[in-house]
C-alpha positions as a Markdown table, in Angstrom:
| # | Residue | x | y | z |
|---|---|---|---|---|
| 1 | Met | 140.2 | 134.3 | 47.2 |
| 2 | Lys | 141.3 | 132.7 | 43.9 |
| 3 | Lys | 140.7 | 129.2 | 45.3 |
| 4 | Leu | 137.2 | 130.2 | 46.4 |
| 5 | Met | 136.4 | 131.5 | 43.0 |
| 6 | Met | 137.8 | 128.4 | 41.3 |
| 7 | Leu | 135.9 | 126.1 | 43.6 |
| 8 | Ser | 132.7 | 128.1 | 42.9 |
| 9 | Leu | 133.2 | 127.8 | 39.2 |
| 10 | Ile | 133.8 | 124.1 | 39.4 |
| 11 | Ala | 130.8 | 123.5 | 41.6 |
| 12 | Ala | 128.6 | 125.6 | 39.2 |
| 13 | Ser | 129.7 | 123.8 | 36.1 |
| 14 | Phe | 129.2 | 120.4 | 37.9 |
| 15 | Leu | 125.7 | 121.3 | 39.0 |
| 16 | Met | 124.8 | 122.6 | 35.5 |
| 17 | Ser | 126.0 | 119.4 | 33.8 |
| 18 | Cys | 124.0 | 117.3 | 36.3 |
| 19 | Asn | 120.8 | 119.2 | 35.5 |
| 20 | Gln | 120.7 | 118.4 | 31.8 |
| 21 | Lys | 118.2 | 115.8 | 30.5 |
| 22 | Pro | 119.6 | 112.7 | 28.9 |
| 23 | Glu | 119.7 | 112.8 | 25.1 |
| 24 | Thr | 117.2 | 110.7 | 23.2 |
| 25 | Lys | 118.6 | 109.3 | 19.9 |
| 26 | Asn | 115.3 | 109.2 | 18.0 |
| 27 | Pro | 112.4 | 111.1 | 19.7 |
| 28 | Asp | 110.0 | 110.2 | 16.8 |
| 29 | Ser | 110.2 | 106.5 | 17.5 |
| 30 | Thr | 107.8 | 106.2 | 20.4 |
| 31 | Thr | 106.2 | 103.0 | 19.2 |
| 32 | Val | 108.3 | 99.8 | 19.2 |
| 33 | Ala | 107.2 | 97.0 | 16.9 |
| 34 | Ala | 106.7 | 93.7 | 18.6 |
| 35 | Thr | 109.0 | 90.9 | 17.6 |
| 36 | Tyr | 108.2 | 87.2 | 17.6 |
| 37 | Gln | 110.6 | 84.3 | 18.0 |
| 38 | Cys | 110.4 | 80.5 | 18.0 |
| 39 | Pro | 110.3 | 79.1 | 21.6 |
| 40 | Met | 112.7 | 76.3 | 20.5 |
| 41 | Asp | 115.1 | 78.8 | 18.9 |
| 42 | Cys | 115.3 | 76.7 | 15.7 |
| 43 | Glu | 116.8 | 79.5 | 13.7 |
| 44 | Lys | 119.2 | 80.6 | 16.3 |
| 45 | Gly | 117.7 | 84.0 | 17.3 |
| 46 | Lys | 115.9 | 84.9 | 14.1 |
| 47 | Thr | 112.9 | 87.2 | 14.8 |
| 48 | Tyr | 109.8 | 88.0 | 12.9 |
| 49 | Glu | 107.6 | 91.1 | 12.8 |
| 50 | Lys | 104.3 | 89.2 | 12.7 |
| 51 | Ser | 102.9 | 86.3 | 14.8 |
| 52 | Gly | 102.5 | 82.9 | 13.1 |
| 53 | Lys | 104.3 | 79.5 | 13.1 |
| 54 | Cys | 107.9 | 78.7 | 12.9 |
| 55 | Pro | 108.8 | 77.5 | 9.4 |
| 56 | Val | 111.1 | 74.9 | 10.8 |
| 57 | Cys | 109.2 | 73.2 | 13.7 |
| 58 | Glu | 105.7 | 74.6 | 13.1 |
| 59 | Met | 105.4 | 75.8 | 16.7 |
| 60 | Glu | 103.6 | 79.1 | 17.4 |
| 61 | Leu | 106.0 | 82.1 | 17.5 |
| 62 | Glu | 106.1 | 83.8 | 20.9 |
| 63 | Lys | 106.3 | 87.6 | 21.5 |
| 64 | Lys | 109.8 | 88.6 | 22.5 |
């Protein structure tokens, strides 16, 4: 009888933990700003918030 109660308790706690929704770290940040980067990667991964031209090679920045 004790084994049955223990198994029921374990099963119930497992089912309850699986039913929880995943946490969101920042629910207010629904919009993500676009980032732009040089297609030639002149600045080794540097990104910009606005479109325009790469200051090194003058190519148009691409949306990342």
